[in-house]
N, C-alpha and C positions, 0 to 999 in steps of 0.2 A: 885303615881295612883296604887292601888291594885286591880286586876281583881277578881272578886267573883268566889268562887268555889261551885260546885255541889254536894254535898255528895250523891255516888250511893249506890246502893242496899245493897253491901258487907261492904259498909263505907269507901271505899276509895274515896279521893276528887279528881277531876278533874276543871282545871280552865275552866270558862265558855268561855273565848274568847281565841281562838289560831290561827294558821297558817298552812293551808292547802299547799299542794306540789304538787298538781293535775297537770300535762302539765309543770313543769317547768323541762325543759329538755337540759338546758345549765349548766353545772357544776361550771362555775366561777359566772354566773348570781344566782345560786341557793346558794352558799356558801355566797356570797356578802348579798343575803338578808336574809340568816339566821343572820350573824352577826349583820346587822340593827336591825332586829326583837329582838335579845337578849339584844341589847343596848337600845330597846323602852320599853322591859320589857314583851316581849312574853316568855310565857316558856311551851305551849301546841303546838306539832307539830304532825300534822297527814298525812303519807303516805301510801303506799300499794306496795307490790310484783308486780303488775301490772304496776305501776308508772315509775318503771325503775331507782329509784333515792334514795334506799335506802342507797346505799353505799355512796352518797354524803351527805347526813344526817347525818351518822355516822362520816364520815371524817370533817364535820363541827362543829360538838359536839366537836371531840377531838382539832381541831386547836384553839376552843373557850377557852377551857381549864374549862368549866362548869362543876361543880359537877351534876354527873349522876341523882342524887335524887332530884337536883331542877327542872328537867324537868318531862313532862308528854308526853310519847311517844305511838303512835298508829300506827299499821300497819295491814293489811288484808290478809286473805287468799283466793286465787283465786280459781274458780271451778276447772280449770286443775290440782289442788294441793289436791284435795279432797280424793285422793286414799291413801295420807299419810300427814295428817295435822302435826304431829310430826317432819316430815323431815322438810315439808315446814316452819315451824316455826323456826326450827334450822338453816335453809338457810337464815331466815330474819336476824334473830341474828348475822350472819356470815358477812352479807352484811353490817349491821348497826356497827357491831365490839362491841356488846353489849351482856349482860349476862341476859337481860330480858326487855320484854315491859311492861308497863302499862296497855296497852289494846290491844287486839287481836281480830278482827272481822271475821264473814263470810263474803265476800264482797257482794255476791248474793245469792239469795234462789234458785241457779241452782239443778236439779236433784242430789240428795245424800247429801242434806245439813243437813239432820237429822244426819247421822252416821259420817259426819263431826263433828257435833256440841258435840257428845257425845265424840270425840277425843279432843275438845277444852276443854270440862269438865276436862278429865285427866291432860291436860295441866295445868289448874288450880288446880285441887287437888293436884298435885305433886309440887306445887309452882314455876313452871316456868313462870307464867305471872301474873300478879297481878289482872286482870280482863278481862272478855271475853264477848263478844256483837255478833251484827250483824249488817247488813246493807242492805238497801232496802228490809227490811222483811214488808208484809202487814200482817194484822190481822189474815189472812188463814195460813201463813207459822207460824207465832208465836203460833198460835194454834196447830199445827201439832208439835211443839217443845214440847210444854206443857205436851204432851201425854208421853213423852220418857224423858224428862229433868231432871236431879238430880239438877243442878245450873240454875237459872235464869238469862237470859241475863241482863247485867247492861244497856247496851245503843243499842238503835236502830239508826242509823244514814241512814238518809232519805233526799229525796230531798224535801225542806220546802221553801216557798217565799210566800211574798203576794199573788200571783197569785194560789199558791197551797198549802193550809193551812191543809188539811189532819183532820178535827177536830174529826172525829171518830176514827181514828187511835191514835191521841194523847189521845183522852179520855180512850181508851184501853191500853196505855203504862202507864198511868199515873194510873189508877185502879190497874195493874200490877207490880208497881213499877219499871217500866223500865224508864231509862231517855232517852232523844231523843236528836240527833245531826242534825243539818241541814247543807246539801251538796247542793251547788249552791243557798246559801241564798239571794243572789241578782238576782237571776233569771238569773243568768250564764249572767249577762249583757244586759238581754233582754230591749232594747231601749223604748219600751213602757211602761214596769214598771217603768222605771226611769225617765220618762216625766208625771206619773200622776200628775195632777193636786193637789190630796190632798198633795200628798208628798212633790211636789214641795212647797208648802204652809205652811206645817210643818217646811221644811228645810230653808224657809226664817225665819219664827217664833222664832226658835231656832237659827238661823246663823250656820247651820251645813249643811251638804251636804245631797242630798237624799239618797245615799248608808248609811250614819250615822243614818238617820231616821229609816231606814229599818233594819240595824245591833240592832238599840235599842231596836226596837221593837221585834225583836227575844230575845233579853235578859229579856224583860220583861215579855216573855211568858214561861220563864224557859229554852228557847232553848241553847244549848250548840252550839256555830259556831265556825268557823276558816276560813274566808274568804283568798282566796290567791291571793297574788300580790308578785312581785319581783322589785316592784318602793318604794324607800324610802319615798316618801311624802303619798303615799295609805297606807304604811304600819302604819305610824303616824296617817292618818287619821280614819283608822279601829280600833284604839287603842282608840282613843279621844271619847268615848261612855259614859263615868261615871259622866259627868259634867251637866248632863241634865236627865230629867224624861219625859216621855209622859205621859199626863193624861188618866184616864181610858176611857174617851169620844174619845180622839184621837185614844186609842188603839183600840177602838170597831170601831172606822172608817176605818181603815186599815183592819180589819178582814173582813169588808165589800166588801172589794176588790177582794175575793176571786172568781176564776173563774175554780176551781180543773183542771189547765193547768199545764201539766208536761212540762219542757224544754227538760227532759231526756227521756230515754227509760221507758216503765212502767214495774215495777216488776213482773206484772202476763203475761207478754208475753212470752208463751211457748217455743216458737221455739226460740226467742232471749235467753232465760236463757240456752237451751239446746246446743246452739251453742257456749256458753262462754265456755265449756268444751273443744271447739277446737282452742280457742284462746290463743296462747303460749305467756309464760312470756318473757320481752325481756332482756334474758339474754343467 
């Protein structure tokens, strides 16, 4: 089963399905999940400096003996690192034991993100990273980048799920040739979302689980997803998305579930964004 790829605006290809490792905090469980994921077929892995597990990911890659070029690896710059993104990037590479990343993102649009973006551009222009992008950026933040940028972000990684569909932002991203990734693609386990009658009916129709219906909906909207799990059966389930297709009418019905309801923090909360500078890395 081949995972489709999205071609980014600099022609680099990214697998549309991957594995996120947020809150994976036990090294043994982490490495076991990584090994299972490789065996199932995953080749795209998303981490961040703030997650505290870059080192384990690097160790798991080496233990697996897989060729580096077979993988697509993402990490992220934390706001407390904005003063020296070059050092932050090299620190991430050291923890991972790697020579380069496929994608490096600004994790949040905290104060100072414009200068941080210019520093990421230097990483890209000097060939140290294959692609650069942003995370949790709204239209206003992207517009502020447009004023100064020489390199267009390839991706905006944002909270997206049927209760938070952000149609205006996705329209903006598409118009500006920026791909999008969903964090929390299942509503972070929101029990109300998973019990939606429409989704349960579709799950019964296609003999799939409700999470599989939601993930399939994301894929058909050209969203890049990396649901996280340390459980073997869930890793398999999250990968079995390519043997069915929702109809246009069913896609539209799911779109009608939108509540503009985030489960995470709003990226336009200035106090929260300022406080991120004071949140230390777990090293």
